[in-house]
MARLO-368304 format. One record per residue (C-alpha): z, y negated, x. Coordinates in nm, 2 decimals. Each point is the difference from the previous one (the first is absolute). Layout:
! MARLO-368304
@z: Z | y: Y | x: X
...
! end
This chain:
! MARLO-368304
@z: 2.13 | y: 0.66 | x: -2.09
@z: -0.37 | y: -0.10 | x: -0.17
@z: 0.16 | y: -0.22 | x: -0.27
@z: 0.21 | y: -0.15 | x: 0.23
@z: -0.26 | y: -0.08 | x: 0.31
@z: -0.21 | y: -0.13 | x: -0.28
@z: 0.23 | y: -0.26 | x: -0.12
@z: 0.08 | y: -0.11 | x: 0.33
@z: -0.35 | y: -0.05 | x: 0.09
@z: -0.09 | y: -0.16 | x: -0.34
@z: 0.31 | y: -0.25 | x: 0.08
@z: -0.08 | y: -0.08 | x: 0.33
@z: -0.37 | y: -0.07 | x: -0.15
@z: 0.14 | y: -0.26 | x: -0.24
@z: 0.26 | y: -0.15 | x: 0.24
@z: -0.15 | y: -0.01 | x: 0.32
@z: -0.27 | y: -0.27 | x: -0.03
@z: -0.16 | y: 0.06 | x: 0.37
@z: 0.01 | y: 0.39 | x: -0.07
@z: -0.15 | y: -0.01 | x: -0.35
@z: -0.32 | y: -0.21 | x: 0.21
@z: -0.06 | y: 0.28 | x: 0.26
@z: 0.07 | y: 0.26 | x: -0.28
@z: -0.27 | y: -0.11 | x: -0.21
@z: -0.25 | y: -0.08 | x: 0.26
@z: 0.04 | y: 0.38 | x: 0.16
@z: -0.11 | y: 0.16 | x: -0.31
@z: -0.21 | y: -0.28 | x: -0.08
@z: -0.20 | y: 0.10 | x: 0.38
@z: -0.02 | y: 0.36 | x: -0.10
@z: -0.12 | y: -0.08 | x: -0.36
@z: -0.33 | y: -0.16 | x: 0.14
@z: -0.02 | y: 0.32 | x: 0.21
@z: -0.11 | y: 0.16 | x: -0.36
@z: -0.13 | y: -0.30 | x: -0.17
@z: -0.30 | y: -0.05 | x: 0.29
@z: -0.09 | y: 0.35 | x: -0.08
@z: -0.31 | y: -0.05 | x: -0.19
@z: -0.02 | y: 0.07 | x: -0.36
@z: 0.33 | y: 0.18 | x: 0.10
@z: 0.31 | y: -0.21 | x: -0.14
@z: 0.02 | y: 0.16 | x: -0.36
@z: 0.34 | y: 0.11 | x: 0.08
@z: 0.13 | y: -0.33 | x: 0.15
@z: 0.34 | y: -0.04 | x: -0.21
@z: 0.07 | y: 0.41 | x: 0.09
@z: -0.04 | y: -0.07 | x: 0.31
@z: 0.25 | y: -0.29 | x: 0.05
@z: 0.23 | y: 0.18 | x: -0.16
@z: -0.03 | y: 0.30 | x: 0.25
@z: 0.01 | y: -0.28 | x: 0.26
@z: 0.32 | y: -0.14 | x: -0.11
@z: 0.16 | y: 0.36 | x: -0.06
@z: -0.07 | y: 0.10 | x: 0.37
@z: 0.17 | y: -0.34 | x: 0.15
@z: 0.30 | y: 0.13 | x: -0.20
@z: -0.06 | y: 0.36 | x: 0.16
@z: 0.02 | y: -0.15 | x: 0.35
@z: 0.29 | y: -0.22 | x: -0.10
@z: 0.20 | y: 0.31 | x: -0.13
@z: -0.08 | y: 0.20 | x: 0.28
@z: 0.15 | y: -0.23 | x: 0.24
@z: 0.28 | y: -0.08 | x: -0.19
@z: 0.10 | y: 0.36 | x: -0.09
@z: -0.03 | y: 0.07 | x: 0.41
@z: 0.23 | y: -0.23 | x: 0.04
@z: 0.23 | y: 0.11 | x: -0.24
@z: 0.05 | y: 0.38 | x: 0.11
@z: -0.05 | y: -0.15 | x: 0.41
@z: 0.27 | y: -0.27 | x: -0.02
@z: 0.10 | y: 0.05 | x: 0.40
@z: -0.38 | y: -0.04 | x: 0.12
@z: -0.11 | y: -0.36 | x: 0.04
@z: -0.36 | y: -0.02 | x: -0.06
@z: 0.02 | y: -0.37 | x: 0.15
@z: 0.19 | y: -0.11 | x: 0.27
@z: -0.18 | y: -0.31 | x: 0.11
@z: -0.23 | y: -0.32 | x: -0.12
@z: -0.32 | y: 0.13 | x: -0.09
@z: -0.28 | y: -0.08 | x: -0.26
@z: -0.16 | y: 0.11 | x: -0.26
@z: -0.28 | y: 0.09 | x: 0.16
@z: 0.16 | y: 0.21 | x: 0.23
@z: 0.21 | y: 0.16 | x: -0.24
@z: -0.32 | y: 0.17 | x: -0.17
@z: -0.13 | y: 0.13 | x: 0.31
@z: 0.31 | y: 0.21 | x: 0.12
@z: 0.25 | y: 0.07 | x: -0.28
@z: -0.21 | y: 0.14 | x: -0.26
@z: -0.17 | y: 0.23 | x: 0.20
@z: 0.30 | y: 0.12 | x: 0.21
@z: 0.14 | y: 0.08 | x: -0.43
@z: -0.30 | y: 0.18 | x: -0.02
@z: 0.06 | y: 0.23 | x: 0.28
@z: 0.36 | y: 0.06 | x: -0.15
@z: -0.11 | y: 0.07 | x: -0.31
@z: -0.26 | y: 0.21 | x: 0.12
@z: 0.18 | y: 0.24 | x: 0.15
@z: 0.20 | y: 0.08 | x: -0.32
@z: -0.37 | y: 0.01 | x: -0.18
@z: 0.06 | y: -0.30 | x: -0.15
@z: -0.32 | y: -0.22 | x: -0.06
@z: 0.19 | y: -0.32 | x: -0.17
@z: -0.34 | y: -0.16 | x: -0.06
@z: -0.10 | y: 0.17 | x: -0.29
@z: 0.12 | y: -0.06 | x: -0.34
@z: -0.08 | y: 0.22 | x: -0.25
@z: -0.17 | y: -0.24 | x: -0.24
@z: -0.19 | y: -0.19 | x: 0.30
@z: -0.14 | y: 0.34 | x: 0.12
@z: -0.11 | y: 0.10 | x: -0.39
@z: -0.16 | y: -0.34 | x: -0.04
@z: -0.13 | y: -0.02 | x: 0.32
@z: -0.21 | y: 0.37 | x: -0.08
@z: -0.12 | y: -0.16 | x: -0.33
@z: -0.15 | y: -0.30 | x: 0.15
@z: -0.15 | y: 0.17 | x: 0.25
@z: -0.22 | y: 0.21 | x: -0.22
@z: -0.12 | y: -0.33 | x: -0.12
@z: -0.11 | y: -0.17 | x: 0.23
@z: -0.05 | y: 0.25 | x: 0.29
@z: 0.17 | y: 0.21 | x: 0.26
@z: -0.07 | y: -0.23 | x: 0.27
@z: 0.27 | y: -0.28 | x: -0.06
@z: 0.26 | y: 0.26 | x: 0.03
@z: 0.08 | y: -0.11 | x: 0.37
@z: 0.04 | y: -0.36 | x: -0.17
@z: 0.25 | y: 0.15 | x: -0.27
@z: 0.16 | y: 0.17 | x: 0.27
@z: 0.03 | y: -0.32 | x: 0.24
@z: 0.10 | y: -0.23 | x: -0.27
@z: 0.30 | y: 0.27 | x: -0.11
@z: 0.13 | y: 0.04 | x: 0.27
@z: 0.01 | y: -0.36 | x: 0.18
@z: 0.15 | y: -0.16 | x: -0.36
@z: 0.26 | y: 0.27 | x: 0.04
@z: 0.10 | y: -0.13 | x: 0.38
@z: -0.02 | y: -0.32 | x: -0.16
@z: 0.25 | y: 0.10 | x: -0.19
@z: 0.23 | y: 0.13 | x: 0.26
@z: -0.06 | y: -0.27 | x: 0.24
@z: 0.14 | y: -0.28 | x: -0.27
@z: 0.28 | y: 0.23 | x: -0.16
@z: 0.09 | y: 0.01 | x: 0.37
@z: -0.01 | y: -0.38 | x: 0.08
@z: 0.24 | y: 0.03 | x: -0.31
@z: 0.26 | y: 0.19 | x: 0.14
@z: -0.05 | y: -0.19 | x: 0.38
@z: -0.06 | y: -0.38 | x: -0.11
@z: 0.19 | y: -0.11 | x: 0.33
@z: -0.26 | y: 0.26 | x: 0.20
@z: -0.32 | y: -0.15 | x: -0.11
@z: -0.16 | y: -0.30 | x: 0.17
@z: -0.13 | y: -0.25 | x: -0.29
@z: -0.40 | y: 0.01 | x: -0.02
@z: 0.01 | y: -0.30 | x: -0.27
@z: -0.23 | y: -0.30 | x: 0.20
@z: -0.25 | y: -0.24 | x: -0.12
@z: -0.14 | y: -0.08 | x: 0.39
@z: -0.16 | y: 0.22 | x: 0.15
@z: 0.11 | y: -0.17 | x: 0.35
@z: 0.34 | y: 0.13 | x: -0.10
@z: -0.06 | y: 0.37 | x: -0.02
@z: 0.19 | y: 0.18 | x: 0.28
@z: 0.00 | y: 0.33 | x: -0.10
@z: -0.23 | y: 0.24 | x: -0.17
@z: -0.09 | y: -0.16 | x: -0.36
@z: -0.10 | y: 0.15 | x: -0.29
@z: -0.34 | y: -0.17 | x: -0.12
@z: -0.09 | y: 0.26 | x: -0.22
@z: 0.19 | y: 0.35 | x: -0.06
@z: -0.28 | y: 0.16 | x: 0.23
@z: -0.01 | y: -0.27 | x: 0.25
@z: 0.26 | y: -0.11 | x: 0.26
@z: -0.02 | y: -0.38 | x: 0.20
@z: 0.08 | y: 0.03 | x: 0.32
@z: 0.06 | y: -0.26 | x: 0.29
@z: -0.27 | y: 0.10 | x: 0.29
@z: 0.15 | y: -0.04 | x: 0.33
@z: -0.14 | y: -0.07 | x: 0.35
@z: -0.03 | y: 0.23 | x: 0.27
@z: 0.36 | y: -0.13 | x: 0.19
@z: 0.17 | y: 0.07 | x: -0.39
@z: 0.02 | y: -0.33 | x: -0.11
@z: -0.06 | y: -0.10 | x: -0.35
@z: -0.36 | y: -0.17 | x: -0.07
@z: 0.08 | y: -0.19 | x: -0.29
@z: -0.38 | y: -0.06 | x: -0.13
@z: -0.08 | y: 0.39 | x: 0.00
@z: 0.13 | y: 0.27 | x: -0.24
@z: -0.09 | y: 0.32 | x: 0.00
@z: -0.10 | y: 0.22 | x: -0.32
@z: 0.15 | y: 0.34 | x: 0.03
@z: 0.03 | y: 0.27 | x: -0.31
@z: 0.36 | y: 0.21 | x: -0.16
@z: 0.01 | y: 0.29 | x: 0.14
@z: 0.06 | y: 0.18 | x: -0.35
@z: -0.11 | y: 0.35 | x: 0.10
@z: 0.17 | y: -0.01 | x: 0.37
@z: -0.29 | y: -0.05 | x: 0.18
@z: -0.07 | y: -0.29 | x: 0.28
@z: 0.01 | y: -0.35 | x: -0.17
@z: -0.37 | y: -0.09 | x: 0.06
@z: -0.13 | y: -0.41 | x: 0.08
@z: -0.19 | y: -0.09 | x: -0.32
@z: -0.08 | y: -0.37 | x: 0.14
@z: 0.12 | y: -0.31 | x: 0.18
@z: 0.04 | y: -0.35 | x: -0.12
@z: -0.07 | y: -0.27 | x: 0.26
@z: 0.06 | y: -0.38 | x: 0.00
@z: -0.18 | y: -0.28 | x: 0.13
@z: 0.25 | y: -0.19 | x: 0.21
@z: -0.04 | y: -0.30 | x: -0.20
@z: -0.19 | y: -0.15 | x: 0.32
@z: -0.29 | y: -0.15 | x: -0.22
@z: 0.00 | y: -0.19 | x: -0.35
@z: -0.09 | y: 0.37 | x: -0.19
@z: 0.24 | y: 0.25 | x: 0.02
@z: -0.15 | y: 0.33 | x: 0.01
@z: 0.13 | y: 0.33 | x: -0.08
@z: -0.16 | y: 0.34 | x: 0.15
@z: 0.08 | y: 0.31 | x: -0.22
@z: -0.11 | y: 0.34 | x: 0.08
@z: 0.05 | y: 0.24 | x: -0.26
@z: -0.09 | y: 0.37 | x: 0.03
@z: -0.26 | y: 0.15 | x: -0.27
@z: 0.28 | y: 0.27 | x: -0.07
@z: 0.14 | y: -0.27 | x: -0.23
@z: -0.20 | y: 0.00 | x: -0.35
@z: -0.21 | y: -0.34 | x: -0.05
@z: 0.19 | y: -0.17 | x: -0.27
@z: 0.33 | y: 0.09 | x: 0.20
@z: -0.14 | y: -0.22 | x: 0.27
@z: -0.08 | y: -0.26 | x: -0.24
@z: 0.38 | y: 0.00 | x: -0.13
@z: 0.12 | y: 0.02 | x: 0.36
@z: -0.15 | y: -0.30 | x: 0.09
@z: 0.12 | y: -0.19 | x: -0.30
@z: 0.39 | y: 0.12 | x: 0.16
@z: -0.09 | y: -0.11 | x: 0.29
@z: -0.10 | y: -0.33 | x: -0.12
@z: 0.34 | y: -0.02 | x: -0.18
@z: 0.18 | y: 0.03 | x: 0.35
@z: -0.24 | y: -0.33 | x: 0.10
@z: 0.13 | y: -0.33 | x: -0.03
@z: -0.13 | y: -0.13 | x: -0.31
@z: -0.09 | y: -0.38 | x: 0.18
@z: -0.26 | y: 0.12 | x: 0.21
@z: -0.33 | y: 0.11 | x: -0.04
@z: -0.03 | y: 0.36 | x: 0.13
@z: -0.36 | y: 0.16 | x: 0.08
@z: 0.01 | y: 0.37 | x: 0.01
@z: -0.25 | y: 0.22 | x: 0.19
@z: 0.02 | y: 0.33 | x: -0.09
@z: -0.13 | y: 0.31 | x: 0.19
@z: -0.05 | y: 0.37 | x: -0.15
@z: 0.10 | y: 0.23 | x: 0.27
@z: -0.19 | y: 0.36 | x: -0.06
@z: 0.19 | y: 0.18 | x: 0.33
@z: 0.24 | y: -0.06 | x: 0.24
@z: -0.09 | y: 0.13 | x: 0.36
@z: 0.32 | y: 0.04 | x: 0.25
@z: -0.07 | y: 0.04 | x: 0.39
@z: 0.23 | y: 0.11 | x: 0.21
@z: 0.00 | y: -0.02 | x: 0.38
@z: 0.26 | y: 0.06 | x: 0.32
@z: -0.04 | y: -0.23 | x: 0.26
@z: -0.01 | y: 0.24 | x: 0.34
@z: 0.06 | y: -0.13 | x: 0.39
@z: -0.39 | y: -0.03 | x: 0.06
@z: -0.14 | y: -0.11 | x: -0.33
@z: 0.03 | y: 0.01 | x: -0.37
@z: -0.19 | y: 0.25 | x: -0.23
@z: -0.02 | y: 0.05 | x: -0.37
@z: 0.16 | y: 0.37 | x: 0.00
@z: 0.03 | y: 0.05 | x: -0.42
@z: -0.17 | y: -0.13 | x: -0.28
@z: 0.04 | y: 0.04 | x: -0.34
@z: -0.11 | y: -0.16 | x: -0.33
@z: 0.20 | y: -0.05 | x: -0.25
@z: -0.17 | y: -0.11 | x: -0.38
@z: 0.23 | y: -0.25 | x: -0.19
! end
């Protein structure tokens, strides 16, 4: 099964230009997380091999599951890669957990992780765990996409104004058109939400608001959570710029958000009062 799936994935990468682009972007994105560990990037080539192996692991898991459960449709309606990432892999994880199987773990990756941690320090264990899991989930998501091509909404776009569904602007963040209070789409405002790789609720990570072009200068106001690493913020802004018209000069006002406070209130017959308050650090 490993040999067959490896060949299938290799063929996809060679023949599908768009998939090859997405695949390379995913590997590069996660590889950069290790390259930005100060003075700790001596294992980059080995890490890249492991990341490719983890993607293959996810790709193989979903193919095996579909082969073993042909009567169980995993997708029955149109969806996006973002929505698949937030649902299917976590559901599969729960199914396998009942059988005492951790499909993320690969022996070679685990052995390498232990060797690497002995050199760079155990503080990076959570990062390794996170990256291994997310790469595996991407393998599952794209393996599923290739099995159900007619159900996945095409996310290819070159203009931010064409985005109407959750759009993965980085492997960890989706750009989602905001809605007004009456539920209609606001074409000039987009929220950034994290992918839910751990099964938890997705987190708000930022907002992009466009000036309605009523003045000579085009202004984009960008709020970004400080949970996003500094170099990732820079790359994210480049990705946003790539979705804007090349014929216009656009000015970015960037706000770095360290916390988000949510007020919850209810309106009684006689007065309006705040009956609950919580602070959610983003």
